[in-house]
C-alpha positions as protocol buffer text, in pm:
chain_id: "A"
residue {
  index: 1
  type: MET
  ca { x: 1100 y: 4883 z: 690 }
}
residue {
  index: 2
  type: THR
  ca { x: 1082 y: 4646 z: 399 }
}
residue {
  index: 3
  type: ARG
  ca { x: 1076 y: 4757 z: 19 }
}
residue {
  index: 4
  type: PRO
  ca { x: 875 y: 4537 z: -184 }
}
residue {
  index: 5
  type: GLU
  ca { x: 1149 y: 4392 z: -405 }
}
residue {
  index: 6
  type: ASP
  ca { x: 1313 y: 4273 z: -84 }
}
residue {
  index: 7
  type: GLU
  ca { x: 990 y: 4101 z: 19 }
}
residue {
  index: 8
  type: LEU
  ca { x: 905 y: 3993 z: -329 }
}
residue {
  index: 9
  type: ARG
  ca { x: 1340 y: 3859 z: -353 }
}
residue {
  index: 10
  type: LYS
  ca { x: 1251 y: 3598 z: -22 }
}
residue {
  index: 11
  type: LYS
  ca { x: 932 y: 3525 z: -184 }
}
residue {
  index: 12
  type: VAL
  ca { x: 1078 y: 3372 z: -464 }
}
residue {
  index: 13
  type: ALA
  ca { x: 1372 y: 3249 z: -274 }
}
residue {
  index: 14
  type: SER
  ca { x: 1150 y: 3028 z: -62 }
}
residue {
  index: 15
  type: GLN
  ca { x: 978 y: 2915 z: -335 }
}
residue {
  index: 16
  type: ALA
  ca { x: 1312 y: 2771 z: -512 }
}
residue {
  index: 17
  type: ARG
  ca { x: 1454 y: 2625 z: -156 }
}
residue {
  index: 18
  type: ARG
  ca { x: 1098 y: 2422 z: -140 }
}
residue {
  index: 19
  type: MET
  ca { x: 1094 y: 2328 z: -554 }
}
residue {
  index: 20
  type: LYS
  ca { x: 1459 y: 2179 z: -507 }
}
residue {
  index: 21
  type: GLN
  ca { x: 1390 y: 2050 z: -198 }
}
residue {
  index: 22
  type: ALA
  ca { x: 1075 y: 1864 z: -346 }
}
residue {
  index: 23
  type: ASP
  ca { x: 1341 y: 1750 z: -594 }
}
residue {
  index: 24
  type: ARG
  ca { x: 1549 y: 1626 z: -391 }
}
residue {
  index: 25
  type: GLU
  ca { x: 1316 y: 1384 z: -212 }
}
residue {
  index: 26
  type: ARG
  ca { x: 1133 y: 1277 z: -513 }
}
residue {
  index: 27
  type: PRO
  ca { x: 1076 y: 895 z: -492 }
}
residue {
  index: 28
  type: THR
  ca { x: 1267 y: 712 z: -705 }
}
residue {
  index: 29
  type: LEU
  ca { x: 1168 y: 385 z: -941 }
}
residue {
  index: 30
  type: LEU
  ca { x: 1320 y: 158 z: -678 }
}
residue {
  index: 31
  type: ALA
  ca { x: 1167 y: 291 z: -439 }
}
residue {
  index: 32
  type: GLN
  ca { x: 814 y: 266 z: -635 }
}
residue {
  index: 33
  type: THR
  ca { x: 850 y: -65 z: -697 }
}
residue {
  index: 34
  type: VAL
  ca { x: 853 y: -117 z: -363 }
}
residue {
  index: 35
  type: TYR
  ca { x: 632 y: 29 z: -269 }
}
residue {
  index: 36
  type: VAL
  ca { x: 370 y: -91 z: -537 }
}
residue {
  index: 37
  type: GLY
  ca { x: 563 y: -479 z: -418 }
}
residue {
  index: 38
  type: THR
  ca { x: 449 y: -424 z: -77 }
}
residue {
  index: 39
  type: LEU
  ca { x: 101 y: -318 z: -166 }
}
residue {
  index: 40
  type: GLY
  ca { x: 61 y: -633 z: -382 }
}
residue {
  index: 41
  type: LEU
  ca { x: 218 y: -873 z: -80 }
}
residue {
  index: 42
  type: LEU
  ca { x: -13 y: -719 z: 183 }
}
residue {
  index: 43
  type: PHE
  ca { x: -370 y: -834 z: -27 }
}
residue {
  index: 44
  type: VAL
  ca { x: -204 y: -1198 z: -185 }
}
residue {
  index: 45
  type: LEU
  ca { x: -67 y: -1326 z: 78 }
}
residue {
  index: 46
  type: PRO
  ca { x: -397 y: -1312 z: 316 }
}
residue {
  index: 47
  type: VAL
  ca { x: -580 y: -1464 z: 35 }
}
residue {
  index: 48
  type: VAL
  ca { x: -379 y: -1727 z: -42 }
}
residue {
  index: 49
  type: VAL
  ca { x: -313 y: -1815 z: 319 }
}
residue {
  index: 50
  type: GLY
  ca { x: -683 y: -1838 z: 374 }
}
residue {
  index: 51
  type: ALA
  ca { x: -757 y: -2076 z: 45 }
}
residue {
  index: 52
  type: TYR
  ca { x: -470 y: -2279 z: 195 }
}
residue {
  index: 53
  type: LEU
  ca { x: -635 y: -2344 z: 561 }
}
residue {
  index: 54
  type: GLY
  ca { x: -924 y: -2352 z: 367 }
}
residue {
  index: 55
  type: ARG
  ca { x: -849 y: -2637 z: 152 }
}
residue {
  index: 56
  type: TRP
  ca { x: -639 y: -2798 z: 430 }
}
residue {
  index: 57
  type: LEU
  ca { x: -956 y: -2763 z: 651 }
}
residue {
  index: 58
  type: ASP
  ca { x: -1173 y: -2896 z: 386 }
}
residue {
  index: 59
  type: GLY
  ca { x: -904 y: -3227 z: 303 }
}
residue {
  index: 60
  type: MET
  ca { x: -951 y: -3331 z: 674 }
}
residue {
  index: 61
  type: ILE
  ca { x: -1418 y: -3384 z: 639 }
}
residue {
  index: 62
  type: GLU
  ca { x: -1511 y: -3693 z: 453 }
}
residue {
  index: 63
  type: GLY
  ca { x: -1674 y: -3632 z: 107 }
}
residue {
  index: 64
  type: TYR
  ca { x: -1668 y: -3317 z: -128 }
}
residue {
  index: 65
  type: SER
  ca { x: -1640 y: -2984 z: 83 }
}
residue {
  index: 66
  type: MET
  ca { x: -1544 y: -2686 z: -78 }
}
residue {
  index: 67
  type: ARG
  ca { x: -1700 y: -2433 z: 228 }
}
residue {
  index: 68
  type: TRP
  ca { x: -1321 y: -2378 z: 417 }
}
residue {
  index: 69
  type: THR
  ca { x: -1185 y: -2315 z: 106 }
}
residue {
  index: 70
  type: LEU
  ca { x: -1417 y: -2056 z: -13 }
}
residue {
  index: 71
  type: SER
  ca { x: -1517 y: -1893 z: 309 }
}
residue {
  index: 72
  type: LEU
  ca { x: -1211 y: -1818 z: 413 }
}
residue {
  index: 73
  type: LEU
  ca { x: -1073 y: -1745 z: 32 }
}
residue {
  index: 74
  type: VAL
  ca { x: -1331 y: -1485 z: 69 }
}
residue {
  index: 75
  type: PHE
  ca { x: -1205 y: -1361 z: 432 }
}
residue {
  index: 76
  type: GLY
  ca { x: -859 y: -1383 z: 263 }
}
residue {
  index: 77
  type: ILE
  ca { x: -988 y: -1141 z: -5 }
}
residue {
  index: 78
  type: VAL
  ca { x: -1149 y: -917 z: 277 }
}
residue {
  index: 79
  type: VAL
  ca { x: -844 y: -850 z: 463 }
}
residue {
  index: 80
  type: GLY
  ca { x: -612 y: -862 z: 210 }
}
residue {
  index: 81
  type: GLY
  ca { x: -837 y: -538 z: 98 }
}
residue {
  index: 82
  type: VAL
  ca { x: -847 y: -396 z: 441 }
}
residue {
  index: 83
  type: ASN
  ca { x: -485 y: -394 z: 449 }
}
residue {
  index: 84
  type: VAL
  ca { x: -381 y: -260 z: 154 }
}
residue {
  index: 85
  type: TYR
  ca { x: -661 y: -19 z: 237 }
}
residue {
  index: 86
  type: LEU
  ca { x: -483 y: 141 z: 590 }
}
residue {
  index: 87
  type: PHE
  ca { x: -156 y: 120 z: 431 }
}
residue {
  index: 88
  type: VAL
  ca { x: -230 y: 343 z: 90 }
}
residue {
  index: 89
  type: LYS
  ca { x: -385 y: 501 z: 365 }
}
residue {
  index: 90
  type: GLU
  ca { x: -127 y: 635 z: 622 }
}
């Protein structure tokens, strides 16, 4: 038969182990910086690619046009937002 003191001692020891493990697994400043940098790239890269591709396509059309630039810029913002959402959701 187990005594209440033994059960309490086991629970406290278990919680102490969990706290020590959580302290060891805490993300470092470098890990957090890499995470934020990755989020930035996931958002900015599609926006920049969309803008450059749209500008190139508009340059191939005679006259003044910004149709492709604006369309692909908005598309890049949407794709970047979805990328960030899916990455954070993971």
